[in-house]
N, C-alpha and C positions, 0 to 999 in steps of 0.2 A: 122673131119677135124682138123688139127694142124696148128697153125700159130706161127711163130717164129719171134722175133724182137730183133736184136742186138743193142747195144749202147756202149758208152764208148770209141770210137775211137777218134783220134785227132793227133795233131802234137806234138811230143816230141823230146828230144835230146837223143843221144846215151847214154846208161847207165840208162836211166829213166825206170819207171815201168808204166804199165797200167793194168786195170782190165776191161775185156769186159764181161758184163752180156748178157745173152740170155734169154729172157722171153718167155715162151710158154703158149699158150692157149690150152684148150682141156684136157680131162681127162686122156689121154694116157701118159702124160709126165712121171709119176713115173714108168711106165713099159717099156719105150723106152730108147734105147741107145742114147747118144748125141755125136756129133762130131763137131770139129772145123776144118775148112779148110781155106786156104788163096789163093789169086790170085795176085801175084806180077805184076807190070806193064809189059805188053807185054808177059806174061808167062801164062802157063796153071795153073789151080787150083791144089793145093797141099794139102796133108794131114798134119794137125798140131797135133791134139790130139783127143782122143775119150775115153769115159767112159761108163761103164755099167750102167744098170738101178738102181742098188743098190749103186753105187759109186765105185764099183770095178768090174773088173780090169780097169786100165787106161793104155792107150798106147800113145806113143809120137813119133813124127818124130825125127830122130837123131839130126837134126839141132836145136831143141828146148829143148832137154833133159837137165835137171838141171836148166833151165831158166824159163820155162813155167809150169804152173800147171792147170790142168782141175779139176773142182769140180762141185757139184750140190747140190741144196737144194730142195728136192722133195716136202716139205711142201709149198714152195713158187713158185714152177714151174719155177725155174731159174737155169740155168747152167752158170758157170763162166770160163773164161780163164784169169788166172793171168799171166801177161807177165813181167818178170824182166830182167834186164841187156839187154835192147833192143839194137839192132844193126841196122844200116841203111839197111841191107839186109832183115830185118823183114818187111820193108815197103810193104804193100799189102792191099787189101780189105779182111777183115776177115768175114767169114760166119759161122754161126752155122747150124747144121743139126740134124734131129731127125729121128729115125726109129726103127723098132722092133728088128733088129739084129745089134750087135756090130761088126763093121768092120772098116778098115782103108781106104777103097775105097769109093769115093763119090757116086758111082752108087748104093750103098747099102742103101742110105738114101732117102726116098721119100719126106721129108719135109725140106725146106730151108728158112732161113731168107733172108733179102734184102741186108745184108752186111753192114759193117762199115769200114771206111777208117782209117788205121793206117799209119802214116808217121813218120819215124825216121830220124832226121837230124844228120849229123856227126859233 
């Protein structure tokens, strides 16, 4: 069983940065792909970024390319989403997800965290 816990969310201003850690329990972390997804208010869940078990490859949604970076530390069982140049439209609940296959679709990931709220004010 894999348990994921996100943290690092909060209220920031446009242009600020945040780093979201996702801590995983379970021995499978280093062999599983990790994904980040978000759900803006009143909208469906969207893909943000994903990374392979070794740290490569990494995929990004077009809306975050050049601003967000996904990374992982397999020794610490932590994945990160570094969010720079935040915009009000980035406001959402952000979820990390884990699974054996690297995909950009949420249905491919069997394990999910509880989410962390990111609010970006203008």
